[in-house]
VOTOR-179075 format. One record per residue (C-alpha): residue in three letters; z, y, x. Coordinates in steps of 0.05 Angstrom, whole numbers, padded with zeros to 5 digits, always signed. Last residue first. Example, Ala and Ser with C-alpha at 12.3 -4.5 7.8 and 13.67 -1.06 7.14 Angstrom:
! VOTOR-179075
SER+00143-00021+00273;ALA+00156-00090+00246;
END
This chain:
! VOTOR-179075
GLU+01195+00682+00181;TYR+01240+00623+00178;ARG+01261+00632+00107;LEU+01192+00652+00081;ALA+01162+00584+00064;GLU+01223+00561+00040;VAL+01233+00617-00007;PRO+01161+00614-00029;ASN+01168+00537-00048;MET+01099+00498-00035;ARG+01077+00469-00100;ALA+01007+00499-00097;ALA+01003+00484-00020;ARG+01018+00409-00036;ARG+00968+00416-00091;ALA+00909+00444-00045;PRO+00925+00387+00004;PHE+00917+00339-00048;LEU+00858+00363-00087;THR+00806+00363-00022;VAL+00804+00288-00028;VAL+00772+00297-00092;TRP+00723+00354-00073;SER+00701+00311-00007;LEU+00694+00252-00045;PHE+00652+00279-00114;LEU+00612+00322-00069;SER+00590+00262-00021;LEU+00580+00208-00077;SER+00538+00259-00123;VAL+00494+00280-00065;ALA+00477+00213-00041;SER+00471+00185-00109;LEU+00424+00246-00125;VAL+00386+00236-00062;ASP+00375+00162-00081;GLY+00354+00185-00152;LEU+00303+00229-00130;GLN+00270+00182-00087;LEU+00244+00189-00010;LYS+00203+00135+00011;ALA+00203+00113+00084;PRO+00159+00068+00125;LEU+00176+00037+00189;ASN+00104+00015+00217;TYR+00064-00053+00222;ILE+00087-00095+00156;GLY+00108-00167+00168;ARG+00181-00150+00191;ILE+00176-00204+00250;SER+00100-00212+00264;PRO+00104-00132+00258;ASP+00153-00118+00311;TRP+00179-00047+00313;VAL+00211-00021+00375;GLY+00161-00055+00421;GLY+00143+00009+00457;GLY+00170+00043+00521;ALA+00237+00065+00487;ILE+00213+00138+00493;TYR+00148+00124+00461;ASN+00175+00078+00403;VAL+00230+00137+00392;ALA+00174+00187+00391;SER+00129+00147+00348;PHE+00183+00135+00298;ILE+00198+00213+00294;PRO+00125+00219+00289;ASP+00116+00170+00230;ILE+00191+00196+00198;TYR+00167+00263+00183;ILE+00185+00264+00100;ALA+00241+00214+00112;PHE+00273+00250+00169;LEU+00264+00318+00135;SER+00297+00290+00073;GLY+00356+00263+00112;LEU+00368+00331+00152;VAL+00357+00370+00082;VAL+00407+00327+00045;GLY+00460+00326+00103;ALA+00453+00409+00105;ILE+00473+00404+00031;THR+00523+00359+00038;GLY+00558+00394+00093;ILE+00555+00462+00058;THR+00590+00424+00000;GLY+00642+00392+00035;THR+00665+00454+00069;VAL+00656+00499+00009;ALA+00703+00445-00030;GLY+00752+00445+00024;CYS+00765+00524+00025;ILE+00752+00522-00047;PHE+00807+00471-00066;PHE+00852+00519-00019;ILE+00841+00580-00061;ARG+00845+00543-00126;LEU+00909+00510-00113;VAL+00939+00573-00096;SER+00907+00609-00164;GLY+00936+00546-00198;GLU+01005+00557-00173;THR+01002+00631-00191;LEU+01008+00692-00154;GLY+01055+00742-00176;MET+01070+00775-00110;THR+01129+00726-00085;ARG+01072+00676-00088;LEU+01027+00713-00049;ILE+01076+00730+00006;GLY+01105+00652+00009;ILE+01028+00630+00015;ASP+01014+00678+00066;ARG+01081+00646+00109;GLY+01052+00580+00098;LYS+00987+00599+00125;ASN+00991+00548+00185;LYS+01018+00490+00147;VAL+00968+00503+00092;LEU+00910+00504+00143;MET+00939+00440+00178;ILE+00934+00399+00120;LEU+00870+00433+00103;GLY+00836+00412+00161;SER+00870+00341+00155;ILE+00843+00330+00089;ILE+00778+00349+00108;ASN+00766+00304+00166;MET+00779+00250+00106;ALA+00711+00272+00079;ALA+00681+00239+00136;ILE+00715+00176+00130;LEU+00692+00178+00055;VAL+00622+00187+00077;LEU+00626+00131+00124;ILE+00653+00093+00072;SER+00592+00105+00032;LEU+00552+00079+00088;ILE+00582+00012+00079;VAL+00575+00010+00007;PHE+00500+00033+00010;MET+00489-00015+00060;VAL+00517-00070+00015;ASN+00477-00050-00042;ASP+00410-00049-00001;GLU+00421-00110+00029;VAL+00433-00147-00040;THR+00365-00117-00061;LEU+00331-00133-00004;ALA+00355-00208-00010;ARG+00334-00204-00078;LEU+00262-00182-00057;PHE+00260-00243-00005;SER+00280-00285-00061;GLY+00226-00265-00104;SER+00170-00274-00055;ALA+00127-00332-00081;ASP+00159-00342-00152;ARG+00155-00260-00158;TRP+00083-00263-00140;THR+00070-00311-00202;TRP+00056-00385-00199;LEU+00034-00419-00266;LEU+00012-00489-00287;ALA-00045-00509-00332;ARG-00057-00573-00363;PRO-00037-00561-00425;GLY-00083-00496-00435;ALA-00103-00438-00398;ALA-00099-00389-00458;ASN-00030-00410-00481;LEU-00001-00408-00404;LEU-00030-00335-00398;PRO+00001-00312-00459;LEU+00068-00342-00439;THR+00069-00318-00368;MET+00054-00245-00380;ALA+00122-00220-00398;ASP+00146-00248-00328;VAL+00091-00213-00297;ASN+00123-00143-00314;GLU+00130-00110-00249;PRO+00048-00136-00238;ASP+00033-00081-00297;LYS-00046-00083-00304;ILE-00052-00156-00281;MET-00094-00193-00232;VAL-00108-00269-00239;GLU-00133-00315-00184;ILE-00151-00381-00218;GLU-00151-00443-00175;ASP-00177-00500-00140;ALA-00248-00492-00168;VAL-00301-00541-00188;GLY-00377-00551-00187;GLU-00385-00568-00116;ARG-00315-00575-00082;ASN-00333-00609-00020;PHE-00301-00560+00024;PHE-00360-00533+00060;SER-00402-00530-00007;GLN-00358-00499-00050;ALA-00334-00448+00006;GLN-00408-00432+00005;ASP-00412-00416-00061;PHE-00355-00379-00065;PRO-00374-00330-00010;LEU-00327-00337+00042;TYR-00259-00298+00056;ALA-00212-00298+00116;ARG-00135-00299+00129;THR-00091-00317+00177;GLN-00070-00259+00223;ASP-00087-00202+00178;ILE-00046-00239+00120;ASP+00019-00255+00162;TYR+00017-00180+00190;ARG+00014-00144+00128;GLY-00028-00083+00117;ALA-00086-00111+00096;SER-00126-00099+00162;PHE-00205-00116+00146;ILE-00258-00143+00186;TYR-00330-00150+00151;VAL-00392-00183+00168;VAL-00376-00236+00219;GLU-00434-00285+00216;TYR-00416-00351+00203;ALA-00419-00421+00238;ASN-00404-00489+00201;VAL-00366-00555+00227;ARG-00345-00611+00183;PRO-00304-00662+00214;SER-00328-00734+00215;THR-00283-00782+00173;GLY-00286-00855+00201;PHE-00338-00901+00234;ALA-00370-00925+00167;THR-00382-00848+00150;LYS-00337-00797+00110;VAL-00361-00725+00114;GLY-00310-00671+00125;ASN-00238-00670+00118;PRO-00218-00647+00194;SER-00244-00573+00172;ILE-00282-00530+00234;ILE-00301-00459+00225;LYS-00344-00433+00275;ILE-00348-00362+00290;ARG-00414-00310+00299;ASP-00408-00241+00327;GLY-00437-00186+00282;VAL-00374-00148+00267;GLY-00330-00166+00321;VAL-00298-00220+00363;GLN-00236-00234+00408;LEU-00216-00291+00378;ASP-00143-00270+00369;ARG-00164-00200+00352;ALA-00213-00214+00303;VAL-00159-00261+00267;GLY-00111-00204+00265;SER-00161-00159+00236;GLY-00172-00208+00182;ILE-00239-00240+00170;ALA-00296-00227+00121;ILE-00355-00284+00131;GLY-00427-00289+00127;ASP-00488-00257+00087;ASN-00450-00258+00016;PHE-00405-00208+00043;ARG-00459-00160+00060;ARG-00425-00104+00012;ILE-00363-00112+00053;ASP-00401-00072+00110;GLY-00364-00072+00178;LEU-00300-00054+00205;ALA-00243-00032+00161;THR-00177+00008+00166;LYS-00137+00042+00115;PRO-00155-00017+00069;SER-00207-00009+00010;ALA-00235-00078-00006;VAL-00181-00118+00025;ARG-00118-00079+00002;PRO-00147-00066-00064;ILE-00177-00133-00082;THR-00226-00116-00141;LEU-00287-00119-00083;LEU-00275-00189-00071;ASP-00285-00208-00148;GLU-00351-00174-00146;LEU-00370-00207-00079;THR-00344-00280-00105;ILE-00289-00316-00077;GLY-00274-00377-00026;PHE-00211-00366+00004;ILE-00202-00396+00074;GLN-00136-00398+00110;LEU-00150-00394+00184;GLY-00111-00424+00244;THR-00141-00398+00313;ASN-00184-00418+00367;ARG-00214-00383+00438;ASP-00255-00418+00485;GLY-00321-00384+00453;ALA-00302-00367+00382;ASN-00269-00420+00342;ALA-00234-00420+00270;MET-00192-00487+00254;VAL-00183-00491+00177;ASN-00141-00491+00115;GLY-00171-00490+00043;LYS-00173-00450-00013;ILE-00232-00447-00065;LEU-00219-00386-00123;PRO-00243-00369-00194;ALA-00223-00301-00210;ALA-00191-00277-00268;ARG-00193-00200-00273;VAL-00154-00141-00300;VAL-00107-00183-00347;GLY-00065-00141-00399;PRO-00088-00165-00466;VAL-00112-00242-00447;ALA-00190-00243-00455;ASN-00195-00252-00372;LEU-00151-00313-00380;ARG-00202-00346-00430;LYS-00263-00326-00384;ALA-00231-00346-00330;LEU-00221-00423-00360;PRO-00290-00419-00385;LEU-00313-00409-00313;TYR-00259-00460-00282;ASP-00283-00520-00325;PRO-00274-00564-00267;ILE-00210-00542-00238;GLU-00192-00592-00183;ARG-00120-00607-00183;SER-00133-00685-00159;VAL-00126-00754-00163;ARG-00175-00800-00157;GLY-00183-00860-00197;ASN-00260-00865-00210;GLU-00254-00835-00279;ASP-00212-00777-00257;ALA-00139-00776-00242;GLN-00091-00718-00263;ARG-00043-00671-00219;ASN-00033-00609-00251;TYR-00081-00556-00255;TYR-00079-00483-00224;VAL-00066-00417-00248;THR-00040-00358-00191;VAL-00009-00304-00220;HIS-00005-00230-00185;ALA-00053-00259-00133;ASN-00050-00233-00065;ALA-00079-00180-00030;GLY-00058-00112-00066;LEU-00001-00140-00104;ILE+00039-00165-00041;THR+00021-00111+00009;ASP+00046-00066-00044;VAL+00110-00101-00050;PHE+00123-00097+00022;GLU+00107-00024+00018;ALA+00155-00009-00036;ARG+00211-00048-00008;PHE+00201-00017+00064;GLY+00197+00051+00034;ALA+00262+00046-00012;ARG+00300+00013+00051;VAL+00278+00070+00094;ALA+00292+00124+00041;LEU+00367+00096+00028;THR+00379+00089+00102;ALA+00358+00167+00107;ILE+00396+00185+00051;LEU+00456+00152+00076;ALA+00449+00176+00151;PHE+00441+00249+00125;VAL+00498+00249+00084;ALA+00546+00221+00133;LEU+00518+00273+00187;THR+00532+00329+00143;ILE+00600+00302+00124;GLY+00622+00298+00196;VAL+00589+00358+00219;LEU+00623+00403+00164;SER+00691+00369+00176;ILE+00685+00379+00251;TRP+00669+00453+00236;THR+00729+00463+00196;MET+00776+00424+00242;VAL+00749+00475+00298;SER+00757+00538+00249;VAL+00829+00521+00235;GLY+00852+00590+00222;GLY+00924+00616+00241;GLU+00895+00679+00273;ALA+00900+00649+00340;ARG+00860+00588+00306;LYS+00802+00632+00284;ALA+00801+00655+00211;ARG+00728+00648+00178;LEU+00752+00587+00132;TYR+00816+00629+00112;ARG+00779+00692+00100;TRP+00734+00658+00052;ALA+00789+00630+00017;ILE+00820+00694+00005;MET+00756+00724-00019;TRP+00745+00666-00065;GLU+00809+00675-00098;PHE+00801+00751-00111;ARG+00730+00743-00139;SER+00764+00694-00192;PHE+00760+00619-00189;PRO+00801+00610-00253;PRO+00812+00678-00303;PRO+00853+00735-00286;SER+00923+00731-00317;GLN+00918+00785-00375;ALA+00976+00839-00365;MET+01029+00837-00429;
END
């Protein structure tokens, strides 16, 4: 007895390839094949490009949070002193910072003075959030000490004030200019509280990569901030940086134990957790929506294969009478659809990956064609549209596309395999 050929034999690939290349006049459906191919390509491209942009936006947003803000803020709850004044001030900030620095996993713990003031230069004014910090601690803030763009010398920090690029733009000042900072909580006199006004030289201008930070933040030397805000001998809070910010929840208990009974903690997840959760929900929704696009594109394969099966009914009848099994016919038409889906998926992956890699020039071209203003950092927080190509996202898109395109191929292929050869040849 002759041995039956193994599945997906060479002759099955040969017949399938001939059907794929056949023109419409020869009973093929080359136009529908191209439509299916282009549809799958564009759907996979859109899926990978969207996932890359969402991953890049999330990574950039988190990096700007962790690179310019405290991972954990330690502050005291309200307590009245011997004069009956209620405050959150930390009088023992040096011992507290030392205890926090001793906790495993802590990179540094820095005392801070914080206050909101008005800044003035000439006839221009803007609001500022002042951070009082030592030079040694300022140098450990990545997005401030080592930003992509900066002006001046951060080593001269003790001689003046460091401001964000947005502040410098609003006040129209540069390195070497002087700005006034004005606090309404100044000196108390018999006639009321007199605002406190000091002038400082701008020695450093940084761009942290976050619009809201660059637009409002300034750093003063710690001792000068203590004097300006009447905080002699105390600190407002302790800024804690840790080695693994993503694992900040595991650090809260050791930090609380080291900080003492009056301490309260505020982590970066507490500050931005709701926004990050919203991004996660949006990522999932976008994946589902774009998966539907992939499914719609895959449905074109069904249309093309149904037409191919109808046009090749005579061929199927002849092949069946020559001894071709139902399985061989099913595999021939499965190959026709699967090859279209696979080639479209590969092309979509290539286009999507190129989009993610070259997103900066692509976005610049789009912004130029649109006349500018496509990306508003005041709304989105960061200055450009980032993209981060992740292997997991690419594999998810590839798996989804191949699964859908191969599964939908089975239905018309099964119909071709079950076609009765007698019925197929009756009217030929």
